[in-house]
C-alpha positions as CSV (number, residue, x, y, z in Angstrom):
1,M,16.9,6.0,-5.3
2,E,15.1,5.2,-2.5
3,L,13.9,8.8,-2.6
4,G,12.2,8.7,-6.1
5,I,10.4,5.2,-5.6
6,I,8.8,6.3,-2.0
7,G,7.6,9.5,-4.8
8,I,6.4,7.9,-6.9
9,V,4.4,5.4,-5.2
10,I,2.9,8.2,-3.2
11,L,2.4,10.5,-6.2
12,L,0.1,7.7,-8.5
13,D,-1.6,7.2,-5.3
14,Q,-2.8,10.1,-4.8
15,I,-3.6,11.7,-8.1
16,S,-5.3,7.5,-8.8
17,K,-7.5,8.8,-5.6
18,Y,-8.6,12.0,-6.5
19,I,-9.2,11.2,-10.1
20,V,-11.3,8.1,-8.7
21,Q,-13.2,10.1,-6.0
22,Q,-13.8,13.1,-8.4
23,N,-15.5,10.6,-10.6
24,A,-17.0,8.2,-8.1
25,A,-21.2,9.3,-9.2
26,A,-20.2,8.4,-12.2
27,I,-17.7,4.9,-12.3
28,G,-20.3,3.5,-9.8
29,Q,-19.3,0.0,-10.3
30,M,-17.4,0.6,-13.5
31,E,-16.2,-2.7,-15.2
32,I,-12.3,-3.0,-16.6
33,I,-11.9,-6.8,-17.2
34,P,-15.5,-8.7,-16.7
35,N,-15.4,-11.2,-13.7
36,F,-12.0,-10.1,-12.7
37,L,-10.9,-6.3,-12.0
38,Y,-13.4,-3.2,-11.6
39,L,-13.1,0.7,-10.5
40,R,-14.8,0.9,-7.3
41,Y,-14.7,3.6,-4.5
42,I,-15.4,2.8,-1.0
43,K,-13.8,5.2,2.3
44,N,-12.2,2.6,4.3
45,T,-12.5,4.2,7.9
46,G,-10.2,0.6,8.9
47,A,-7.2,-1.3,8.2
48,A,-6.8,-4.3,5.4
49,W,-10.6,-5.8,5.2
50,S,-11.7,-2.9,6.9
51,M,-10.3,-4.1,10.3
52,L,-10.4,-1.9,13.3
53,S,-13.1,0.3,11.3
54,N,-13.7,3.9,13.2
55,H,-10.6,3.8,15.1
56,T,-8.4,6.1,12.9
57,M,-6.3,7.7,15.8
58,L,-5.2,4.0,17.0
59,L,-4.6,3.7,12.9
60,T,-2.9,6.6,11.8
61,L,-0.5,6.1,15.2
62,I,0.4,2.2,13.9
63,S,1.1,4.1,10.7
64,V,3.6,6.8,12.3
65,V,5.3,4.2,14.0
66,E,5.5,1.6,10.9
67,I,6.9,4.1,9.1
68,G,9.3,5.0,11.4
69,I,10.5,1.6,11.4
70,L,11.0,1.3,7.9
71,V,12.7,4.5,7.7
72,Y,15.4,2.9,10.4
73,F,15.4,-0.4,8.4
74,L,15.7,1.3,5.1
75,L,18.7,3.6,6.9
76,D,20.1,0.5,8.0
77,V,20.4,-1.5,4.7
78,R,22.2,2.4,3.0
79,K,24.9,1.6,4.3
80,K,25.5,-2.1,2.9
81,K,24.3,-1.3,0.1
82,Q,21.7,-3.8,-0.3
83,T,19.8,-2.8,-3.6
84,L,16.5,-5.3,-3.3
85,Y,15.9,-4.5,0.2
86,R,16.0,-0.7,-0.8
87,I,13.3,-1.1,-3.2
88,A,11.3,-3.4,-0.9
89,L,11.3,-0.7,2.1
90,S,10.8,2.0,-0.1
91,L,7.4,0.4,-1.7
92,M,6.3,-0.1,1.5
93,I,7.5,3.7,3.2
94,G,5.7,5.0,0.3
95,G,2.5,2.9,0.8
96,A,2.4,3.6,4.0
97,I,2.7,7.1,3.6
98,G,-0.2,7.1,0.5
99,N,-2.5,5.9,3.2
100,L,-1.5,7.9,6.2
101,I,-2.0,11.0,4.0
102,D,-5.7,10.4,3.6
103,R,-6.0,8.9,7.4
104,V,-4.7,12.5,8.8
105,S,-7.3,14.4,5.6
106,F,-10.1,12.8,5.4
107,Q,-10.1,10.0,8.6
108,Y,-10.5,7.6,6.1
109,V,-8.4,5.1,3.3
110,R,-10.1,6.0,-0.1
111,D,-9.9,2.7,-2.0
112,F,-10.9,2.0,-5.3
113,I,-9.5,-1.4,-7.1
114,D,-12.2,-4.5,-6.8
115,T,-10.6,-7.9,-7.5
116,Y,-12.4,-11.1,-7.7
117,I,-10.0,-13.8,-7.9
118,F,-11.6,-17.2,-8.7
119,G,-14.8,-16.1,-7.6
120,Y,-14.0,-14.3,-4.3
121,D,-15.0,-10.7,-4.3
122,F,-11.1,-9.5,-2.9
123,P,-11.2,-6.5,-0.6
124,V,-11.7,-3.1,-2.3
125,F,-7.9,-1.4,-2.4
126,N,-6.0,1.2,-4.0
127,I,-1.8,2.2,-5.3
128,A,-0.8,2.5,-1.4
129,D,-2.0,-0.9,-0.5
130,S,-0.4,-2.6,-3.8
131,A,3.4,-1.3,-3.5
132,L,2.9,-2.4,0.8
133,C,1.9,-5.8,-0.6
134,I,4.8,-6.6,-3.4
135,G,7.4,-4.5,-1.4
136,A,6.2,-7.5,1.9
137,F,6.4,-10.1,-0.7
138,L,10.1,-9.0,-2.2
139,L,11.0,-8.7,1.9
140,I,10.0,-12.0,2.6
141,V,11.5,-14.1,-0.5
142,I,14.5,-12.1,-0.5
143,L,15.0,-13.2,3.6
144,L,13.5,-16.4,2.5
145,F,16.4,-17.0,0.2
146,E,19.1,-14.9,2.0
147,K,18.2,-18.2,4.5
148,K,18.7,-20.7,2.1
149,E,22.2,-19.1,1.5
150,S,23.4,-18.6,4.5
151,E,22.2,-22.5,5.5
152,A,24.2,-23.7,2.6
């Protein structure tokens, strides 16, 4: 199951990035949902919100360490058959690998999903970023409910 989730995230991420990159000139900034969702291709040399821009080697190292830690935890929870943990960690690993592929291949991450939420222009992101965030959110929810159950 885990390898399937990781593989699907990487595949969807890389295919979507390739399609958008190949059509970037034609797309420009394409409106999908007015005042909410746009396609806009950018080359992000940083991490979230372009933090640590132009520090590709450091971000690559951080990504490799992050993936190693996530794999360690995934192997640990596999022994306990904790399905939701496994899904969350698999999403995070797939997302981290998707962006790592870009950093190693291009020295930047290809981002293209641009959203405006309540008038705020949220930073442009991609499928890998989405998987990382969904996995992290799921992990936080799991940990919160686990803590409440242990206190009861």
